[in-house]
N, C-alpha and C positions, 0 to 999 in steps of 0.2 A: 246499551241505551239506541234505538232506530231513531235516523237523522229522518226530520218531516219531506227530506229529497228524495227518501230510498223509494221505488215504486212498489206499491203494492203485490203481493200476493195475486197468480189470477185465480178469482175463485173455480171451484172442481163441480161438474155437476152433482147432481144428490144419487150416493148410492153406486159414484166410479173412485176410485181414487185413481192419484196422480201416477203418471209412471205409463209402463207400456203396455198395450193390450195381452192381459194373459189367453192362452187360449189355440187351436188349431191353425189359427192367419194371425197377420198380419195387416197392417194397414190400418185405414181409419173406418167409417163405415160403411164405406164403398167399397173397400178395398185397398190395390195399389193407385197408382195416377191413373187408368186408363177403366177405372170401375171395377178391375178383375183382382179376386182374395189373390194372395201372394202366399201359396204357402209353405211350413218349415220344410228344411231338409227331411228325405224320407229317413223314414224307419230300417234300420241295418238288422238284421239277423244272423251272426253267426256263429259256431261252434268253438267256445274257446279251450276245449279239451282237445281238438282236432288241432287247431291252430299252436299249440303250447308242443302237441304230437308232435307235431312235424317241424317245427324250431329246431326240437332236437333231434331226430331223425337228419336234418340237414348239417347239424353242427358235429352230427357223429360221421355223417358219412364222408361231410369233407375233411375231418381229420384223419381219418380211414384211405381216404383216397390222393390226396394231398401226401400223406407221409410215405404212402406205397410209386408216386411218383417221383418222390425227390429219392429216397431210399431202393426203389426196386430195382432187379438186374433184369436184364434180359428183356420181356415184353413184358411184365408186369408193368411196368409204366402204362404202357401204352394199353394195355389192358385196364387199368385203374383208368383212365382217364375217357376212354368209352364209358366205362361203369355212370362213369358219373354226369356224362354226356344223356345215356339214359334215364338215370336217375334221380335226379334233381326235378325235371320235369312233371315226372309222374308221382314224386312226395309233392310237390306244389298243388299241383293239381286236385289231389284228392284233398289237401289239407289245409293249406293256406287259401287257396283261392276260391270255396263253395263260400256263397254269402245268397243272402235273399234281402232286396231293397223294396220296401211300400212305401208308395208314394199317393198323390193323391188319385192320380189317374191310370195309374197301374201298376203291376207286379212281377218286378224283374228277379229271373233266378237265376242265379250263376253257379251251374255246376262241373264238374273236371271239364269235362267238353264239349259243352255246350252251352247261350246265354237264351234263357226262354224269357219274351216281352213278351207280357196277358196285361191286356187294358182289363181291367176290375168288368165290365159289363162281358166278358167271355170267359167266366171264372163261374164254372158250374157249383165246382164246392170244392173245401178243403179236409182232407182229414188224417189222422193219424194211428196209423195199428200199429207192424210193425214197422212202418217208414214211416215220413211225411211226407203225401204229396198233394197235390192240387190237380184236380180235373178241369180240363177248358178244352172247346172247341171238340168234344170226343177221345182227345188225349189223357193219359194221365204223363204227369212228371214228375218227378222225384225229388225233395227238399236236401238236397244233400248238405245243406248246412245247420239241418234244425234237426239233428238225429234223436230219434227214441230209445229211450234208457227204462227198459220193462222193470228193473231193479227201483228207478226214481219214482214209476208209477206204482209201482206195489207197495212201499214208503208212503208213499200223498196218499193211498188207499188206507192204509192201517193209521193214519192219521187223522184221517175225517173219521174215520170209524170211533176211532177213542173221544175224538171230541165230539160225538153227536150222544155216544155213550158217558159221558160226564156229568156230574150228578151239576154242575155248577151250569150246564149249559142247556137244562130240562127244562120247557117253557118258555124258554129266549129265542126270539129273533136273532139269525146268524147277522152279524155285522155285512156290508156293503162290501164283498169285496172278497172275503172272510174265504168262503168259497174257491175263488180262482186260487188265494196265494195255498191254496191246499193241492194244486194240479200239479202234475210232475210237469215239468218247463218245456217240454215239448207240446206236451197238452194244452198250456198258457200261449204258446205261439201259438198255435193254431187256431185256438178261439180270437185272438188279438186280427188274425190275418181275414177271418171271417166275417167277424164284422166289420174290418175294412170295406172285407170287398161287397158288404151289403147294405154300406153305407154312402158306397161313391159308384157303386154301378150304374146310376142313372144320371153321374156329369156328364158333359157332353163329350170332354175331353177320355173319358173313359171309353170309347166306344171304339169295336176295333177287333180284330180276328187276335191270333195269338203268329207271335213270330218266334224263329230256331235260328239263330247263327251258330256253324263250326266254332268254334278255339282254336284257331287255325294258327297260332302264336306258341298253345300250349302242344295243339299235335304234330305239328312241325320239329320242333324239337326234338320232340320222344322219339318221333319217327326215323330220324337221325342217327339220335344216339341208338336207338336199336340195332339199325342197319351197321354203324360202322362197330358196335360188340360185335355183331354176327360174324362179321367179316376178321374183326382179331381174332375171334372164336377158334374160326377158320383156317386160318394162315397156319 
């Protein structure tokens, strides 16, 4: 039983449930305290298969390399150490590092040795053929984090054909999103990014030119390891 002194729950506007607002923006009707909408965190796209493969390669290489360093004789420990200095940054660059971050104002592409920042207004188009690519500012940049699987694409096409030929689907209108669910993963990702580019290109914060930065934090140790490995092989 509720006491008469307990405050009554505040009434909610018609048609609006209590609690946090749902959708791509948080804040009140006018956004944050300054009247600006506050976006959620960037969407992040990565290759799970690449990450798993990279971790396995690092584990195997570390086990073999450390074993050679501890038990090897003569030049073997030094060669193993030089090999690890060279191989570890390369494996990380091509497997763990690649990622694509899609925010409200820009697309950030993190490839093995470069980081490309593309405001949505500078993006001309995105496509997935044999590789996933974004065209911006007259240049083409590959999306290493969105690999294209031709086998997955063929399987998705076969599934679409079976769905279209199914007796239960004749005369029916496909449910919203059903076609997208039958696409290969890379095609779904490119479709999502294309929609973000089209819907956000007009934002004030999405204006600007592409920016490319070399990943010296990856390039420097890779070159140092390569030089050390060459020296050890020549001695």
